[in-house]
N, C-alpha and C positions, 0 to 999 in steps of 0.2 A: 401732697403731690405724689402721683404715681410715677413709676419708672419711665413710662412712655412720655409723659409730660416733661419730665426732667430731660430726656433725650431731645425732645422737640425744642425745648428752651435752649439747650446747648447748641443745637443745629442752627437755629435762627439767630442766636447771639453771634455766631461765626459770620453769618450773612450780614448782620448789622455792622459788624466791624469792617467787613469788606466794602460795604456801601459808604461807610465813613471815610475809608481810605480813598475811595473814588471821589468823594467830595473834596478831599484835600488836593487831588490832582486837578479838579475843576477850578479850585481857587488859586492855583498856581499858573500864572500866564504862560509859563514855559510848557506846561503839560495840560493846558486847558482842553485841547482837542482830544488828547488821550483820555481825559476824564469823561468826555462825551461818549467816546468809543466804549469804554468800560461799562458805563451806566447802561448804554443801549444793549450791551451783551448780557448784563445782569437781568434786564427785563426779559430777554429771550430765555434765559435760564429759568426764571420764575414761571414764564409762560409754559415751558416744556414740563416743568414740575407739576403745575396745576392741571394742564390739559394735555397729557401725554398722547392721547389718541388723535389730536388735531394736527393739521399741518402747521408749519411755523408761522405763516402770516396770520391765519385765523386765531391761533393760540395767542399770538402777540397782541392782536387787537382786543381779544377777549380779556386778557389780563389787565390791559390798560383801562378798558371801559368798566370792568367789573370790580377791580380792586384798588384803583388809584384814588377813588373819592372825587374824581374830576370828570365824571361822565359828561356833564353838560358842556364842559370845555372841549373834550375830545370828540364829541359828536358834532360839534359845529362844522359847518362847511366853509372851506377856504374859497371864497368867491373868486378871488384873483386866479387861483389855480384852475378853477372850473373854466374861467374865460380862456386861460392860456394853455389848457390841456393839449390842443392840437399841435402846439409848438414845443411841448415838453418831451422828456425822455420816454414818457409813457404813451406817446401818440399812437404807437402800433400795438400797445398791450391789448390782448384779446378781451380781458374783462371790461376795459373801458370802451372798446369798440362795439360792445353789445348794447351800449346806451343808445336808444332811439331818440329821434327828434332833437338831437343836440343843438343844431343851429337855432331852432325855434325856441328852445329852452333858454339859451343865452340871450336871444333877442327879447324875450319876455322879462328876464331879470334885469336887463339893461334899462328897461322902461322904469323900473323901480329904483335901482341902485346906481345907474349910470354906467359908463364904460370903465376901462381899466384905470385910467387916471383918476376918475372919481372914486373908485374903490380903494386905490392906493392912499388917497387922501382922506377917505371916510371910513365906511363900514366894510371891512374885509371879511370878517368871520361872522357867519350868520347861522342861526339855529335852523336845523332841517325843517322844522315846523313852518318857519317863515318862508323858506325857499319853496316848499311844497305849496303853500297858500298862494304865493304870487304866480307860480307857474300854472296852477290849476285855474286861477282867475283869468289867465290869458286865453283860456278856451282854445287851445291849439287844435286845429282840425286833425283828426286821425290820431290823436295823442294816446300813447300807451302808458296809462298811469301806473300800472303795476311794475312795468319795466323801469320807469323813472324812480319809483320808490325803492326798488331793489338795488338800483345802481348808484343812488345818490351818495351812499356812504363811502363810495370810492374817492370822494372828494373831501372826506372828513379829516380832521386833524389826527385822529388815531391812525388812519390809513397813511397819511403823510409822514407821521412819526416812524412808521415801519419802513416805508419806501425811501424816504429822503434822509432819515437819520440813521436808523438801524442798518439798512441794506447798503447805503452809500458809504457809511463809515466802515463797516466790516469788510465789504467786498472791494471797495475802491479807495479807501482812506480819503474819502471826499466828504466835505461838510458844507453842503449848499446853503444851509440856513445861517451860516456864519461868515462874515466878512473879516478877513485878517489884514491888519495893516501894521506898518513899522514906522516909527518916527525917525527923525534925523540922528537920534542917539542910539538907534537900534532897538528901542523898546517895542515889544509886541503888544498890540491891543486887539480886541475882538468886538465886533458890533453885529448884533443879530438883525436879520431882515425878516424875521418870522415870529409868530407868537410862541412857537416852541423854542424856548431858550435853554441854555444849560441849567439854569436854576429851576425851570419848569421840569426838565428831565430828572433832575436830582430829587425834587419834591415828589414826583411821580414814583420813582424807584423806592424812595423811603416809605411812601404810603403803601405801595404794593407789598413790600416786605413786612410791614407792620400788620396789614390786614390779613395776609396769609398766616402769619405767626399767630395772631389772635384766633383765627378760625380753626387752625390746626389744634391749638391749645384747648379751645372750648370743646371741640368735638373729639379730642384725643385721637386724632388721625393724622397720618402723613399726607402730604399734598396730593399724591396720586390716589388717595383713598377718599378724598372729599366728594 
């Protein structure tokens, strides 16, 4: 073991201990939301370390897709969010507003997956490949396929992890994917309304840390040198 690998190991061991502490927060009902906040911040830190030249959002999505080992999961499209986007906090977001043929796209998908109630009770998270297939099959007049392909990932789980977990937790202390309740004895419990749960976030952060550690160790490079 050379000196650089030794230093890398010590560095990532420290990160591993920090992630373990965050897991303890997550497992404590009193500090569960704090655990989500800390883990989402750790992902931001890993993203900045690995992709120092990218803006926060792009780096965050890249670190999740490239290093979590859960690309298939995070690339899935949240069909319910796609349907409800005009009523969401992102309704006026410039990136989303550049999507063309939105109404026709939703109409085409409803022919396959049904409306909002059907999606809630059935298939909510769909691979982009399947979404693209059903929309193209609809043969929408004047359809801009490249625009659709370029913008579809805005409705992916990776994008929603950034916008509704990381950003809402950090900037607003808000956790829209978690329903908090208290029983008559004052005991707090949490129920998730989305596929991105605290345990998913924990597993993602652990995997990113491990994958970065292994790559840095193998190449004997710091994250910003990869």
